[in-house]
matplotlib code that plots the C-alpha trace (Angstrom):
import matplotlib.pyplot as plt

x = [11.5, 10.7, 11.1, 10.9, 7.6, 6.2, 6.8, 6.5, 6.5, 5.4, 3.8, 1.7, 1.1, 0.0, 1.9, 1.5, 1.7, 1.9, 1.9, 4.4, 4.4, 2.1, 3.7, 2.5, -0.9, 0.5, 0.3, 1.6, 4.8, 6.2, 8.6, 5.8, 3.7, 6.7, 7.3, 3.6, 3.3, 6.3, 5.0, 1.6, 2.9, 5.3, 2.8, 1.4, 4.8, 6.0, 3.2, 1.3, -2.2, -3.6, -2.5, -3.2, -2.9, -3.1, -1.4, 0.4, -1.0, -4.5, -4.9, -5.2, -3.9, -4.5, -4.1, -1.3, 1.6, 0.8, 4.2, 5.8, 3.1, 3.6, 7.3, 7.1, 3.9, 2.8, 4.5, 2.7, 1.4, 4.8, 5.0, 4.8, 1.3, -0.2, 1.8, 0.3, -3.3, -2.9, -1.2, -4.2, -6.7, -4.9, -3.7, -5.3, -4.3, -7.2, -6.7, -7.8, -7.8, -7.9, -9.0, -9.0, -9.3, -9.3, -9.1, -8.8, -8.6, -6.7, -7.1, -10.7, -10.4, -7.9, -10.6, -12.8, -10.2, -10.0, -11.9, -12.5, -12.5, -12.6, -13.0, -12.8, -15.9, -13.9, -13.2, -13.9, -13.8, -13.7, -12.7, -12.0, -10.7, -12.7, -11.7, -8.1, -9.0, -8.5, -10.7, -11.5, -8.8, -8.2, -11.4, -13.5, -15.6, -16.7, -16.7, -18.3, -21.5, -21.5, -21.1, -23.2, -25.4, -25.0, -26.7, -24.6, -21.5, -22.4, -22.6, -19.1, -17.5, -19.2, -19.8, -16.8, -19.2, -17.6, -18.7, -18.5, -18.0, -21.7, -22.5, -19.6, -20.8, -24.4, -23.1, -21.1, -17.5, -16.8, -17.4, -17.5, -17.0, -14.6, -13.7, -10.4, -8.6, -9.4, -9.1, -5.5, -6.0, -9.4, -7.9, -4.9, -7.3, -9.4, -6.2, -4.9, -8.2, -8.1, -4.5, -5.3, -7.9, -7.0, -4.8, -5.8, -9.5, -9.1, -7.3, -9.8, -12.7, -11.0, -10.7, -14.4, -15.3, -12.9, -14.5, -14.7, -10.9, -10.3, -13.0, -11.5, -7.9, -9.3, -11.0, -7.8, -6.0, -8.8, -9.0, -5.2, -4.9, -7.4, -6.0, -2.5, -4.0, -5.8, -2.8, -0.8, -3.6, -3.5, -6.7, -5.4, -2.1, -3.9, -6.1, -3.1, -1.1, -3.9, -4.0, -0.3, -0.6, -3.4, -1.5, 1.5, -0.5, -2.2]
y = [21.0, 22.9, 22.2, 24.3, 22.5, 23.9, 27.5, 28.1, 31.7, 33.3, 36.8, 38.7, 35.6, 33.6, 30.6, 30.5, 27.1, 27.4, 24.4, 25.4, 22.7, 24.3, 22.5, 19.2, 20.7, 20.8, 17.0, 16.0, 14.1, 12.4, 15.3, 17.8, 15.8, 15.8, 19.5, 20.3, 17.9, 19.6, 23.1, 22.3, 20.2, 23.0, 25.9, 26.0, 26.0, 28.6, 31.0, 30.9, 32.2, 30.8, 28.5, 29.5, 26.9, 27.8, 27.0, 28.7, 28.3, 27.5, 24.2, 23.8, 20.2, 17.2, 15.0, 12.5, 12.3, 8.7, 7.7, 9.1, 7.5, 4.1, 4.4, 5.5, 3.8, 4.7, 2.5, 2.9, 5.8, 7.5, 7.9, 11.4, 11.2, 10.0, 12.6, 15.2, 13.9, 13.6, 17.0, 18.8, 16.7, 17.4, 21.0, 23.6, 26.3, 27.3, 26.5, 28.8, 27.4, 29.2, 27.0, 27.7, 25.2, 21.5, 20.0, 16.2, 13.4, 14.5, 18.0, 17.7, 15.6, 18.1, 20.8, 18.7, 19.5, 23.2, 25.8, 28.4, 27.5, 30.2, 29.1, 30.8, 30.4, 27.9, 25.5, 21.8, 19.2, 15.5, 12.2, 9.5, 6.9, 4.0, 4.8, 4.2, 0.9, 2.4, 3.6, 7.0, 8.5, 11.3, 10.4, 11.2, 8.1, 9.6, 13.3, 13.5, 11.8, 13.8, 17.1, 16.6, 13.6, 10.0, 10.3, 13.2, 11.5, 8.4, 10.4, 11.8, 8.5, 5.9, 8.1, 10.4, 13.3, 16.7, 19.5, 23.0, 25.9, 26.7, 23.1, 22.8, 25.8, 24.5, 21.2, 22.8, 22.2, 25.8, 28.8, 31.6, 32.0, 34.9, 36.3, 34.7, 38.0, 38.6, 35.1, 35.2, 38.6, 37.5, 34.3, 36.2, 38.8, 36.0, 34.3, 37.5, 38.3, 34.9, 35.4, 38.8, 37.4, 36.3, 33.3, 30.9, 31.7, 30.8, 27.5, 26.6, 27.2, 24.9, 22.2, 22.5, 22.3, 19.3, 17.3, 14.3, 14.4, 10.9, 9.5, 11.3, 10.1, 6.5, 6.9, 8.1, 5.1, 2.6, 3.9, 4.0, 0.3, -0.6, 2.0, 0.4, -3.1, -1.8, 0.1, -3.2, -5.1, -6.4, -4.6, -1.2, -1.7, -2.8, 0.3, 2.6, 1.0, 1.6, 5.2, 5.7, 4.0, 6.4, 9.4, 8.4, 8.0, 11.3]
z = [4.1, 0.9, -2.7, -5.9, -6.7, -3.4, -2.4, 1.3, 2.6, 5.9, 5.8, 8.3, 10.4, 7.3, 5.9, 2.1, 0.6, -3.2, -5.5, -8.2, -10.8, -13.4, -16.4, -14.8, -13.7, -10.1, -9.9, -6.4, -5.9, -2.8, -2.4, -2.5, 0.0, 2.4, 2.1, 2.7, 5.6, 7.3, 6.7, 8.2, 11.1, 12.2, 11.7, 15.3, 17.0, 14.5, 15.6, 12.3, 12.5, 9.2, 6.4, 2.8, 0.0, -3.6, -6.9, -9.7, -13.2, -14.2, -12.3, -8.5, -8.8, -11.1, -8.1, -7.7, -10.2, -11.0, -12.2, -9.0, -6.9, -8.5, -8.2, -4.5, -3.2, 0.4, 2.9, 6.2, 8.2, 8.2, 4.4, 3.0, 1.6, 4.9, 6.9, 4.5, 5.1, 8.8, 9.1, 7.5, 9.5, 12.8, 12.7, 15.0, 12.5, 10.2, 6.5, 3.6, 0.0, -3.3, -6.1, -9.8, -12.6, -11.8, -8.3, -9.0, -6.5, -3.5, -4.8, -4.0, -0.8, 0.6, 0.4, 2.8, 5.5, 4.8, 6.8, 4.1, 0.4, -2.2, -5.8, -9.2, -11.5, -13.6, -10.8, -11.6, -8.8, -9.4, -7.7, -10.3, -7.8, -9.2, -12.7, -11.6, -9.8, -6.3, -3.5, -1.8, 0.4, 2.9, 4.8, 1.8, 2.2, 5.5, 4.8, 1.3, 2.4, 5.6, 3.7, 0.6, 1.4, 0.3, -3.1, -4.2, -2.8, -4.7, -8.0, -7.2, -6.3, -8.5, -11.6, -11.2, -11.7, -12.0, -9.8, -11.1, -8.7, -8.3, -7.5, -5.1, -3.3, -3.1, -1.8, 1.0, -0.3, -1.5, 0.8, -1.9, -5.6, -6.5, -9.9, -11.1, -11.2, -7.5, -6.2, -4.8, -3.2, -1.7, -0.2, 1.3, 2.8, 4.4, 5.8, 7.1, 8.8, 10.6, 11.5, 13.1, 15.5, 19.0, 18.3, 21.1, 20.6, 16.9, 17.7, 20.4, 17.9, 15.4, 18.0, 18.8, 15.1, 14.8, 17.7, 15.3, 14.5, 15.9, 13.6, 10.6, 11.4, 11.7, 8.3, 6.7, 8.0, 7.1, 3.6, 3.3, 4.0, 1.3, -1.1, -0.8, -1.4, -4.5, -5.8, -5.7, -7.4, -11.0, -11.7, -10.7, -12.5, -15.6, -15.5, -15.0, -17.7, -20.1, -18.8, -19.5, -22.9, -23.9, -22.7, -24.7, -27.8, -27.2]

ax = plt.figure().add_subplot(projection="3d")
ax.plot(x, y, z, "-o")
ax.set_aspect("equal")
plt.show()
C-alpha cells in the first residue's frame, strides 16, 4: 500500500520511505501509518537490504495528525499505528533515518527503533505526551531511560524538554550530524553501504542487536493499552480541545 502522503521507492537494494505531507509538517495519518507498516513488513521478503526514512520539507514529522487520530483512534494491535510500531520494532532489515527540523512525539520515538540516525544541525526532538494528556508510546518508556538514563528521560517526558541535534547525539539518539544540504545524500550513501554488505550477515547482526525484541514488543502493547484509555479520557479530550481552540484562534 502507498499513498501520495508517503512515497515508497526501491533503488539499489534500498527502500526509500519519504513522508510527503510538508504542508502539514508531515503529521502522520492512519493512511500513512498503514502504508509505512506495509512497506516495512514486506521489505525482507522483497529482498531489501536497508530501509531509509526521511521527509520532504523542513520538518521530519510533527507527530500524529491529532484530528485524524481522534477520528480514527487505535482499535487493538491490528490498527495501522500499532502495525507501524511493531513493523519497525520487528524488522530484520536495518533502518536509516534522515532528520531535519522537528521530530515530535512518534517522530522521536520512531528514531529509537532506527539503526543509523543522521540529523541536520536544526533538528529538534520532543515528546509532549503529557502535555496532551496521554502517555509514552512506541516502547519509549522502556527505551528512552535505557538509552539516555532515567534523569534525562524524565526531563524529556515530564518537562517535554526539546533536544537539539548536538544533545541528541550526546544522548545516543543521533549517530551523526550532517549539514542540511548534504543530509539526504549522506543518508542514502549510508543505506546503500548497508544494502551492499552480505545480506544474511547483516540481518543476523540486527537480530543479535535486537535480542530484547520481545521485551520491546511487550512495552509497545503495554503502553498502547494505557494510551488508548488516556485518549478516551475526559482529561485528554479537554486538553486536545483547548489545543484545537488555540490553533484556530492562531
